[in-house]
N, C-alpha and C positions, 0 to 999 in steps of 0.2 A: 042858404042850406050849402054846407061843404061837402065837398066830394071828398071824403077821406079815403086814401088809399088806406085798404085792407078793412076799412069799416068805421075805423074811430080815431082817438087822437091814441092812444097807447099803443095800438097796433100799428100806425104810421109811423110812432117814434121808433118801435121795433124794426119796422122797413128799413128805416132810414141808417140803423145803428147797423145794420147787417148789409149796408150797402144795396140792396134793391131799387129804392128809391134814391135819387138827386135831387136835391130842390133847387128852384132856381124862382126870381120871381115872376116869372111866368107860371111854374106851377102854383103856387100862391095867391093866385089873382084874382080867384074867385072867393077867397076865404076874407070873413067881414072880421075886423078888429078883435071883438072877443073869442073868435074862434082862434086866431092867431095868439092870441093869448095864452088859451087853453091849450094849445099846441106847443106853446113854449114850454108852459110848465111841463108837460111832458118830457120833453125833450132833456129837459136839466133833470126831471127823475130820470130816467134812461144815462145817462150821462151821470150822475151819482151812483147808479146801481153797480157801473161799469168801472167806475174809478174804484167801489169797492172792491171789487174782485182783484185778490191776489194771486195770480199764476208763481207757480214754482219758479224760481231763478234759475234753474238748470232747461227750461224750455222755453227755448226761442220761439218756437212758432208761436204757444201761445200768446208771449209778450206781445210779438207781433200784431198778432190779431187785435189785440185789446189795446194798443195804440192806434190800430185803423180804426177801430168802434169809437173811442177818443176821438179823434179827429174827424172822422164824418159827423158826429154830432156836435162837433164844436164849431164846424163848418155850416152846418145847418142851422143853430142859433142864431148864428151870425146873420145868416138869411134872413129868417123870420126878424129878427130886432130892425134890422135895415128895412124889410118891408115895413113893420109895423112904424119907423120913424118918417117914410115917406119916401126915402131915399132908394135910388136905383141905380 
């Protein structure tokens, strides 16, 4: 049984996007492959949602926040994928 931060995979993906949780291979050590696949799907869904948001062109802070969320979700996806393939 996975120890989801926030209680579920979607909540944990939201925590990652917000910058409240940083993923590493040690963080994901207790997760089984099916749980990692579920989490990967939730991260991809959150990433699609963030990319769909289009802040106004003149709002630099909103643009920056969007880019930070995209960066955090993309790096989390890489960590999960590496954990699934067995690379450390």
